SEDRENNU-100338 format. One record per residue (C-alpha): residue number from 1; residue in one letter; x, y, z. Coordinates in steps of 0.2 Angstrom, whole numbers, plus 5000, padded with zeros to 4 digits. Layout:
residues N
<NUM "A" <X Y Z>>
...
//
This chain:
residues 458
<1 "M" <4858 5227 4843>>
<2 "L" <4864 5234 4860>>
<3 "L" <4850 5224 4872>>
<4 "R" <4849 5210 4860>>
<5 "H" <4854 5198 4874>>
<6 "T" <4838 5204 4886>>
<7 "P" <4832 5186 4891>>
<8 "K" <4814 5182 4888>>
<9 "E" <4812 5172 4906>>
<10 "I" <4808 5186 4918>>
<11 "K" <4813 5182 4937>>
<12 "E" <4808 5193 4951>>
<13 "R" <4821 5208 4956>>
<14 "S" <4818 5218 4972>>
<15 "A" <4834 5225 4974>>
<16 "L" <4840 5231 4957>>
<17 "A" <4833 5242 4943>>
<18 "I" <4841 5237 4924>>
<19 "N" <4838 5253 4913>>
<20 "P" <4827 5263 4924>>
<21 "A" <4811 5271 4919>>
<22 "K" <4813 5288 4930>>
<23 "T" <4827 5299 4936>>
<24 "C" <4830 5308 4953>>
<25 "Q" <4821 5319 4962>>
<26 "P" <4830 5337 4961>>
<27 "I" <4828 5337 4942>>
<28 "G" <4809 5338 4945>>
<29 "A" <4811 5350 4957>>
<30 "M" <4821 5362 4945>>
<31 "Y" <4809 5361 4933>>
<32 "A" <4795 5366 4942>>
<33 "A" <4805 5381 4949>>
<34 "L" <4808 5387 4933>>
<35 "G" <4789 5390 4930>>
<36 "I" <4790 5405 4943>>
<37 "H" <4794 5421 4935>>
<38 "G" <4811 5429 4940>>
<39 "C" <4816 5411 4949>>
<40 "L" <4833 5404 4950>>
<41 "P" <4834 5386 4955>>
<42 "H" <4846 5382 4970>>
<43 "S" <4852 5364 4970>>
<44 "H" <4859 5360 4989>>
<45 "G" <4872 5349 4987>>
<46 "S" <4887 5347 4976>>
<47 "Q" <4893 5356 4960>>
<48 "G" <4890 5337 4951>>
<49 "C" <4872 5335 4955>>
<50 "C" <4868 5354 4949>>
<51 "A" <4877 5350 4933>>
<52 "Y" <4868 5335 4929>>
<53 "H" <4851 5342 4933>>
<54 "R" <4854 5357 4922>>
<55 "S" <4862 5347 4907>>
<56 "A" <4846 5334 4908>>
<57 "L" <4834 5349 4906>>
<58 "T" <4844 5358 4893>>
<59 "R" <4846 5342 4883>>
<60 "H" <4827 5340 4883>>
<61 "Y" <4823 5358 4879>>
<62 "K" <4836 5363 4869>>
<63 "E" <4837 5379 4880>>
<64 "P" <4850 5385 4892>>
<65 "V" <4845 5384 4909>>
<66 "S" <4852 5393 4922>>
<67 "A" <4852 5385 4942>>
<68 "A" <4866 5388 4957>>
<69 "T" <4873 5376 4969>>
<70 "S" <4879 5376 4987>>
<71 "S" <4896 5369 4981>>
<72 "F" <4898 5355 4995>>
<73 "T" <4916 5351 4998>>
<74 "E" <4922 5339 5010>>
<75 "G" <4921 5351 5025>>
<76 "A" <4902 5354 5021>>
<77 "S" <4899 5336 5019>>
<78 "V" <4904 5332 5035>>
<79 "F" <4898 5346 5046>>
<80 "G" <4883 5351 5035>>
<81 "G" <4881 5364 5021>>
<82 "G" <4872 5380 5031>>
<83 "A" <4886 5392 5030>>
<84 "N" <4887 5387 5011>>
<85 "L" <4868 5389 5009>>
<86 "V" <4866 5407 5017>>
<87 "S" <4882 5414 5007>>
<88 "A" <4877 5407 4991>>
<89 "I" <4858 5416 4995>>
<90 "E" <4867 5431 4998>>
<91 "N" <4879 5430 4982>>
<92 "I" <4865 5426 4972>>
<93 "F" <4854 5441 4976>>
<94 "T" <4868 5453 4975>>
<95 "V" <4876 5445 4956>>
<96 "Y" <4861 5438 4948>>
<97 "E" <4846 5449 4956>>
<98 "P" <4832 5435 4955>>
<99 "D" <4813 5439 4963>>
<100 "V" <4814 5420 4970>>
<101 "I" <4826 5407 4972>>
<102 "A" <4819 5392 4974>>
<103 "V" <4831 5379 4986>>
<104 "H" <4832 5360 4984>>
<105 "T" <4839 5345 4991>>
<106 "T" <4850 5332 4985>>
<107 "C" <4854 5315 4991>>
<108 "L" <4870 5323 5000>>
<109 "S" <4861 5336 5011>>
<110 "E" <4846 5324 5015>>
<111 "T" <4857 5311 5021>>
<112 "I" <4869 5323 5033>>
<113 "G" <4851 5329 5038>>
<114 "D" <4851 5349 5032>>
<115 "D" <4837 5358 5040>>
<116 "L" <4831 5369 5025>>
<117 "P" <4819 5378 5035>>
<118 "Q" <4832 5383 5049>>
<119 "M" <4843 5390 5035>>
<120 "T" <4832 5399 5025>>
<121 "D" <4825 5407 5042>>
<122 "K" <4842 5411 5047>>
<123 "A" <4848 5421 5030>>
<124 "K" <4832 5431 5031>>
<125 "K" <4836 5435 5050>>
<126 "S" <4854 5441 5044>>
<127 "G" <4847 5452 5031>>
<128 "K" <4853 5441 5016>>
<129 "V" <4836 5441 5007>>
<130 "P" <4832 5459 5002>>
<131 "E" <4817 5469 5003>>
<132 "G" <4804 5459 4991>>
<133 "K" <4813 5445 4989>>
<134 "H" <4810 5430 4993>>
<135 "V" <4817 5412 4996>>
<136 "I" <4807 5396 4996>>
<137 "Y" <4812 5376 4997>>
<138 "A" <4807 5359 4995>>
<139 "N" <4815 5344 5002>>
<140 "T" <4819 5330 4987>>
<141 "P" <4830 5317 4992>>
<142 "S" <4834 5306 4975>>
<143 "Y" <4833 5289 4986>>
<144 "V" <4816 5291 4988>>
<145 "G" <4801 5292 4973>>
<146 "S" <4806 5300 4955>>
<147 "H" <4807 5316 4947>>
<148 "V" <4789 5318 4948>>
<149 "T" <4791 5317 4967>>
<150 "G" <4802 5331 4965>>
<151 "F" <4792 5341 4955>>
<152 "S" <4777 5340 4967>>
<153 "N" <4786 5344 4981>>
<154 "M" <4793 5361 4974>>
<155 "V" <4776 5366 4967>>
<156 "K" <4769 5362 4986>>
<157 "G" <4784 5372 4992>>
<158 "M" <4778 5387 4981>>
<159 "A" <4758 5385 4988>>
<160 "K" <4767 5384 5007>>
<161 "G" <4780 5399 5003>>
<162 "F" <4768 5410 4993>>
<163 "A" <4750 5409 4998>>
<164 "V" <4740 5420 5007>>
<165 "N" <4722 5417 5012>>
<166 "T" <4716 5436 5016>>
<167 "G" <4700 5430 5017>>
<168 "K" <4692 5438 5004>>
<169 "K" <4690 5427 4988>>
<170 "N" <4696 5434 4971>>
<171 "G" <4686 5424 4958>>
<172 "R" <4701 5418 4951>>
<173 "V" <4706 5399 4949>>
<174 "N" <4721 5389 4952>>
<175 "I" <4727 5377 4939>>
<176 "I" <4741 5365 4943>>
<177 "P" <4745 5358 4926>>
<178 "G" <4758 5344 4933>>
<179 "W" <4774 5339 4923>>
<180 "V" <4769 5345 4905>>
<181 "E" <4778 5352 4892>>
<182 "P" <4778 5372 4891>>
<183 "S" <4768 5372 4877>>
<184 "D" <4753 5360 4885>>
<185 "M" <4753 5373 4899>>
<186 "E" <4752 5387 4885>>
<187 "E" <4737 5374 4879>>
<188 "V" <4730 5371 4897>>
<189 "R" <4730 5392 4898>>
<190 "R" <4720 5394 4883>>
<191 "M" <4706 5384 4884>>
<192 "A" <4702 5391 4901>>
<193 "T" <4703 5407 4895>>
<194 "L" <4692 5405 4882>>
<195 "M" <4679 5398 4895>>
<196 "G" <4680 5414 4901>>
<197 "L" <4690 5408 4918>>
<198 "D" <4703 5420 4925>>
<199 "I" <4717 5408 4930>>
<200 "I" <4732 5407 4940>>
<201 "L" <4743 5393 4932>>
<202 "F" <4757 5389 4943>>
<203 "P" <4771 5382 4938>>
<204 "D" <4771 5390 4919>>
<205 "T" <4786 5387 4910>>
<206 "S" <4779 5394 4894>>
<207 "G" <4790 5407 4889>>
<208 "V" <4805 5401 4898>>
<209 "L" <4809 5384 4891>>
<210 "N" <4800 5387 4873>>
<211 "G" <4805 5404 4870>>
<212 "A" <4811 5414 4854>>
<213 "L" <4827 5417 4850>>
<214 "N" <4827 5437 4846>>
<215 "G" <4844 5444 4850>>
<216 "E" <4842 5449 4866>>
<217 "Y" <4848 5439 4881>>
<218 "K" <4837 5440 4896>>
<219 "M" <4843 5431 4912>>
<220 "F" <4825 5429 4916>>
<221 "P" <4813 5424 4903>>
<222 "D" <4798 5434 4903>>
<223 "G" <4787 5419 4906>>
<224 "G" <4782 5410 4922>>
<225 "T" <4771 5413 4936>>
<226 "P" <4772 5430 4944>>
<227 "V" <4775 5431 4962>>
<228 "A" <4758 5441 4964>>
<229 "D" <4749 5427 4956>>
<230 "L" <4757 5415 4967>>
<231 "V" <4752 5425 4984>>
<232 "A" <4734 5428 4976>>
<233 "S" <4732 5408 4976>>
<234 "G" <4728 5407 4993>>
<235 "D" <4711 5416 4990>>
<236 "A" <4706 5406 4975>>
<237 "I" <4688 5400 4973>>
<238 "G" <4694 5383 4969>>
<239 "T" <4709 5373 4963>>
<240 "L" <4709 5362 4949>>
<241 "A" <4726 5349 4951>>
<242 "L" <4730 5340 4933>>
<243 "G" <4737 5324 4937>>
<244 "E" <4739 5315 4958>>
<245 "W" <4757 5312 4957>>
<246 "C" <4762 5330 4952>>
<247 "S" <4747 5341 4957>>
<248 "A" <4737 5335 4969>>
<249 "D" <4748 5336 4985>>
<250 "A" <4750 5357 4982>>
<251 "A" <4730 5356 4979>>
<252 "R" <4726 5348 4996>>
<253 "W" <4736 5358 5006>>
<254 "L" <4729 5375 4998>>
<255 "D" <4711 5366 5003>>
<256 "T" <4717 5362 5021>>
<257 "Q" <4728 5379 5025>>
<258 "C" <4720 5393 5013>>
<259 "K" <4702 5384 5012>>
<260 "V" <4703 5383 4992>>
<261 "P" <4692 5369 4988>>
<262 "C" <4702 5357 4976>>
<263 "T" <4698 5343 4964>>
<264 "V" <4710 5333 4957>>
<265 "L" <4708 5326 4937>>
<266 "D" <4717 5317 4926>>
<267 "M" <4729 5326 4914>>
<268 "P" <4720 5332 4898>>
<269 "F" <4726 5319 4886>>
<270 "G" <4713 5313 4874>>
<271 "L" <4695 5314 4872>>
<272 "K" <4687 5308 4888>>
<273 "A" <4701 5315 4899>>
<274 "T" <4699 5333 4890>>
<275 "D" <4679 5331 4893>>
<276 "R" <4681 5330 4910>>
<277 "F" <4692 5346 4911>>
<278 "I" <4682 5355 4903>>
<279 "D" <4664 5352 4908>>
<280 "T" <4674 5355 4927>>
<281 "L" <4680 5372 4919>>
<282 "R" <4660 5374 4912>>
<283 "K" <4654 5372 4930>>
<284 "V" <4666 5383 4938>>
<285 "A" <4664 5399 4925>>
<286 "G" <4644 5395 4925>>
<287 "V" <4646 5395 4907>>
<288 "N" <4641 5387 4892>>
<289 "V" <4654 5376 4881>>
<290 "P" <4661 5390 4868>>
<291 "D" <4658 5385 4849>>
<292 "T" <4677 5387 4847>>
<293 "I" <4682 5373 4861>>
<294 "A" <4665 5363 4854>>
<295 "F" <4672 5365 4836>>
<296 "E" <4691 5359 4840>>
<297 "R" <4683 5343 4850>>
<298 "G" <4672 5339 4834>>
<299 "Q" <4688 5339 4823>>
<300 "L" <4696 5326 4835>>
<301 "V" <4681 5315 4835>>
<302 "D" <4681 5316 4815>>
<303 "L" <4701 5312 4814>>
<304 "I" <4696 5296 4825>>
<305 "S" <4683 5291 4815>>
<306 "D" <4690 5292 4798>>
<307 "M" <4706 5282 4805>>
<308 "H" <4700 5270 4817>>
<309 "Q" <4703 5256 4807>>
<310 "Y" <4722 5258 4808>>
<311 "F" <4720 5261 4826>>
<312 "H" <4710 5246 4830>>
<313 "G" <4719 5232 4839>>
<314 "K" <4736 5239 4837>>
<315 "K" <4747 5234 4855>>
<316 "V" <4755 5248 4861>>
<317 "A" <4769 5247 4876>>
<318 "L" <4769 5261 4887>>
<319 "V" <4783 5270 4898>>
<320 "G" <4782 5286 4907>>
<321 "D" <4778 5296 4920>>
<322 "P" <4761 5291 4931>>
<323 "D" <4752 5306 4927>>
<324 "Q" <4756 5305 4908>>
<325 "V" <4753 5287 4905>>
<326 "I" <4735 5285 4914>>
<327 "A" <4728 5298 4903>>
<328 "L" <4738 5290 4889>>
<329 "T" <4732 5273 4891>>
<330 "E" <4714 5279 4893>>
<331 "F" <4714 5290 4876>>
<332 "L" <4724 5273 4868>>
<333 "A" <4709 5261 4875>>
<334 "S" <4695 5273 4870>>
<335 "I" <4700 5273 4850>>
<336 "D" <4701 5254 4853>>
<337 "M" <4722 5251 4853>>
<338 "K" <4727 5239 4867>>
<339 "P" <4742 5246 4878>>
<340 "V" <4747 5228 4884>>
<341 "H" <4762 5233 4893>>
<342 "I" <4762 5249 4905>>
<343 "V" <4777 5253 4917>>
<344 "T" <4781 5268 4926>>
<345 "G" <4798 5273 4936>>
<346 "T" <4788 5281 4949>>
<347 "P" <4782 5270 4964>>
<348 "G" <4765 5270 4970>>
<349 "N" <4750 5253 4970>>
<350 "K" <4739 5268 4966>>
<351 "F" <4745 5268 4947>>
<352 "E" <4742 5250 4946>>
<353 "K" <4725 5249 4952>>
<354 "R" <4720 5264 4941>>
<355 "I" <4728 5254 4924>>
<356 "D" <4719 5240 4930>>
<357 "E" <4703 5248 4929>>
<358 "I" <4705 5256 4912>>
<359 "T" <4710 5241 4903>>
<360 "S" <4696 5229 4912>>
<361 "E" <4685 5242 4905>>
<362 "A" <4691 5241 4888>>
<363 "G" <4688 5222 4891>>
<364 "Y" <4707 5214 4893>>
<365 "K" <4721 5214 4905>>
<366 "A" <4737 5222 4904>>
<367 "N" <4755 5220 4911>>
<368 "V" <4758 5235 4923>>
<369 "K" <4771 5237 4935>>
<370 "A" <4774 5254 4947>>
<371 "G" <4792 5255 4952>>
<372 "G" <4797 5246 4936>>
<373 "D" <4811 5248 4923>>
<374 "M" <4813 5248 4905>>
<375 "F" <4822 5231 4906>>
<376 "L" <4806 5224 4913>>
<377 "L" <4797 5232 4899>>
<378 "H" <4808 5223 4884>>
<379 "Q" <4806 5206 4891>>
<380 "W" <4786 5208 4892>>
<381 "I" <4787 5215 4874>>
<382 "K" <4799 5199 4870>>
<383 "N" <4785 5188 4876>>
<384 "E" <4773 5198 4868>>
<385 "P" <4775 5208 4854>>
<386 "V" <4768 5225 4850>>
<387 "D" <4766 5236 4836>>
<388 "L" <4770 5253 4845>>
<389 "I" <4781 5259 4859>>
<390 "I" <4779 5276 4867>>
<391 "G" <4791 5282 4878>>
<392 "N" <4806 5292 4882>>
<393 "T" <4822 5292 4872>>
<394 "Y" <4830 5278 4881>>
<395 "C" <4816 5267 4873>>
<396 "K" <4825 5268 4856>>
<397 "Y" <4838 5255 4861>>
<398 "I" <4823 5242 4863>>
<399 "A" <4813 5249 4847>>
<400 "R" <4829 5247 4836>>
<401 "D" <4833 5228 4844>>
<402 "E" <4815 5222 4841>>
<403 "D" <4812 5231 4825>>
<404 "I" <4796 5241 4832>>
<405 "P" <4789 5259 4828>>
<406 "F" <4794 5270 4840>>
<407 "L" <4785 5289 4848>>
<408 "R" <4793 5299 4857>>
<409 "F" <4784 5305 4872>>
<410 "G" <4787 5311 4890>>
<411 "F" <4804 5316 4897>>
<412 "P" <4819 5315 4892>>
<413 "I" <4818 5317 4873>>
<414 "F" <4836 5320 4869>>
<415 "D" <4837 5318 4851>>
<416 "R" <4823 5325 4843>>
<417 "V" <4813 5344 4844>>
<418 "G" <4798 5350 4843>>
<419 "H" <4788 5342 4859>>
<420 "Q" <4791 5360 4869>>
<421 "Y" <4781 5368 4855>>
<422 "F" <4767 5357 4849>>
<423 "P" <4754 5353 4865>>
<424 "T" <4748 5335 4869>>
<425 "V" <4735 5339 4880>>
<426 "G" <4717 5345 4875>>
<427 "Y" <4708 5340 4859>>
<428 "K" <4722 5350 4849>>
<429 "G" <4735 5341 4857>>
<430 "G" <4726 5323 4853>>
<431 "L" <4727 5329 4836>>
<432 "H" <4743 5330 4835>>
<433 "M" <4746 5314 4846>>
<434 "L" <4735 5303 4834>>
<435 "T" <4744 5312 4819>>
<436 "R" <4760 5305 4824>>
<437 "I" <4755 5288 4829>>
<438 "L" <4746 5286 4813>>
<439 "D" <4761 5290 4803>>
<440 "L" <4771 5278 4812>>
<441 "I" <4759 5265 4809>>
<442 "L" <4755 5268 4790>>
<443 "T" <4774 5272 4786>>
<444 "R" <4778 5254 4794>>
<445 "T" <4764 5248 4782>>
<446 "D" <4772 5255 4768>>
<447 "R" <4787 5248 4771>>
<448 "D" <4782 5230 4774>>
<449 "E" <4767 5228 4762>>
<450 "T" <4768 5217 4747>>
<451 "E" <4769 5225 4731>>
<452 "E" <4753 5218 4726>>
<453 "K" <4747 5226 4742>>
<454 "F" <4757 5244 4741>>
<455 "E" <4744 5258 4741>>
<456 "L" <4744 5277 4736>>
<457 "V" <4730 5278 4747>>
<458 "Y" <4725 5270 4762>>
//
């Protein structure tokens, strides 16, 4: 209805985005910062920017998101926001008493050229940062990259701000999970623990953005990565970065600066990617895969085997963050579904190359665009219809107009709940994902089947 006038004819666009498949860097930085225990994110810009970023995260996670702002006015916009930031740091530590303030920039502060290292250093030297408290920062201009870039920049800022190499390894393993749901971070920790590893997971939003309602308010929930763990990350025996776009920069910085060797893996969505993740954990830990994990893998294989006939040949349109979409494309192709239209709003030629590799191995050529938008995705769908759309809430308009089953996945999801509680990563996450897909496919079959073919059991 709302998008019925989207034309089938596709024209090249270089300076116009319609229905973008991304949002801005500071949202990613704010989400990453919430994964530090006792951390208050700080938006160095105007009040409006901070309000929007908090609102987007609150609507997605259905949890109150706290953040501070430098509250730029006309004066700060012209002469710089240094005085605002130093004053804000003093007030935040006095009033809210966080352990960490994580400062990220906005379009405005980046455009006028505010120097975060100099400003935060001035705050420390002038006694605005109490003993035992910390200020870290990341540059996150909204006109470059996407929310994924902002997440990556803040995670790298964590490593730069905390990691210390004492020269003595502590036997622990860093795992950088990338932008996934709090439930996914819990699942990554559970799998690593079952493998017998002592890990440092950062950031970790579990217990922060999927917490319990118990009648007690805490400004800073119990979850999040402790500062002591972030400091210890510089002495780890290795780092596993899950996702090239979200996690690799921090892992490579630790490799270069702290001599912590890193391995970059795909996010463990689906059978193949989870197999690679578990195998890497096995090698690091020097142990056999425990029966519990082997059993979970078997359950996923069993579901794929039982329901393969319903997945086979189904065409899918995908839109989302690059790390997630790459892993999901491989997962769907491995069960003989066909992701034929694939878009991410985050720029990067490596994305298109990786998708081409996956689909070529599966025996077909997909439409793929990095730095694309949902208008282009809709046009592709009009020219070659699909059986399923997978993407964030904004895809609901395309799904309604084209009468196509729609699976909500990624960020943001404003109109449903549950994504923060049920994992998508790992074998258990794969089970959850496939049951949701199967439910959509069979529900559509029930709706459209003739009376003669309408069955009680499929």
